[in-house]
C-alpha angles and dihedrals in degrees: 000000000000132000139190139178126252130182112248124227091251091056091052090047094052092046090051090051090050089051091054090050089050091054089053089061088088086072098046137359088229090074090057091057091045091051092051091048091050092050091051093048093047092049092049090049091049091048091052090050091050091051092052093044093060089082095061089086085077090067118097135209127212125191116201121190135140112264089227120057131188124239120241097014136084115273119196127233117194122203121194122190115196122202117197093173129096093239130090115231135199106222142185118196125205121185120205099224120167115282093235092062121089109226135175132227102024094209141010133211147168143122118314107209123221111272089359142099138247119209130193138170134204131179130234128202108201112211097204143014120265143075121319124193119213117204136196129332115229121204127189112210127193136157119249104274089003126148102213132064127207116205112205122189115205118199106223105146118181135170120217126192119219111213131176113289101299091163091074090058092058091046092049092046089059092047092047091050088057093042091242092147094152091061088053090056090249119127128194115227127189111250136167111275094252114169091351127141133192109265111171148315121266141158118289118255127195093250094055125105107259089212089072095059111126103214096188092053089045090056092050094048097039087231136084107272127190133202107243114214123196126201118240109297132225094042117153129238118192116196116204116197120198107213096178128125096277091061090060095072114105129244106191112318095340137059121248089253090054091054090048092048092053090050091049090054091053091046090054091052094047092043091052090048089052093050096252128133117237128202133177138212122187120193147159118163086341138014107284097189141339127209116190117230117275141147141215133057093305091058091048089054092048091050091052090051090045092054095039100087101027111129131173113258128213092243135105119260118251107202093175093061092047095048094046090049092051092050090050095048101039125037102173122096109261144168105259115201113191120197111200144127126253099192092111115068093210092053091047091049090052091052092049091049096054101035091096088069088072111019100074090054105031139036106245133203118186114205108199112191106225125223094233089181089072089072091058089052092052096043104076125065106255112256098186140024089256091058090048090055091047092052092047091053092046092049091050091052092050091047092051091048093050091049091050092050091049091050091051090050091053088056094052099263120137115221139201125192109192139164121234092260094053100031100097099043092042093053093043092050092049090049091052091049093050093046093052089049089053090247 
């Protein structure tokens, strides 16, 4: 802890007023005496303030924040200032958060009551995953109507880790527990009972298939009961994450890779809840890391650690290396979900060329993160030659993307083109459909 003195705005105001009175002494000697008297009174008042403010070093500051933060959402930081003295204080609190974080508000203030506490909260929006070091908390103390300020610096360093959006998992767990699947963005669709087995009886919910109602069980329980069918368990989902240069472009506040990472985390949660095993492979020009398929809480923790430090690299993507590595490391038929970008024709051509390494053996879904901003470029009527060129370029990109998706479809690859807002629910819904169809 360190502390120093600062003149308050009231002190400066009184000294300025005394200076004006001193200048009026040219008119009358009485003003000179009044100016001296004001200076003496102000200095005595300031000395008394300084004496009282010495006890503020007994106050304490506590910063409370979860050690794990979520990317792309607001994370709360709580500051608590405790006052063991018998004096009320007017305070302003400034927290030294990292410059790269976006926080609001920048400072907090109020009256700290005698033998009481003052609490405040601000929110931080982390722009990227990684470790962030918080520094000191500075507090400005002054007495009500006081002239002096004491600035106290409290050393409360803390390191927070920004992970993919783990908050959405907790939210979806609550919704899933209450069977509010529609609020999750997941929709049940009637499908043929392919590879499905009877699992249990449970109460009927509005989104259930009425054909599965067990009328005999309903009569015994005096409630509508439904036969719950589960698709074949212990299937395998392999998530392939392209970490090449194209995934570094930003869609909104996050990069394309960040959006894909958040969706992968949710897929791991949903896959574990469905009884499937989930594995991951991250790559650019080479394989960055491989995580074998697994399930349970331990696998979810490993996936979070796996995704924690993934960053897009300024290198081209080598699909051939990634696909060969997956074939060498995993022999069992799986659902392969590839997150990539098809904005570059050469990258798309490379993907189309090497897709046959996987498709005969695995079921493959290619998730191409769409540049939704292109639609806003194409929407207005061009008002200048520059806008015409922009629209021509945007139309060319969309045409190339559509051609690449069509070529993948002709080779047996499913595709999904989603915006950042719809990416996670769209991928989860497609996963549920494929699982119920037995891949």
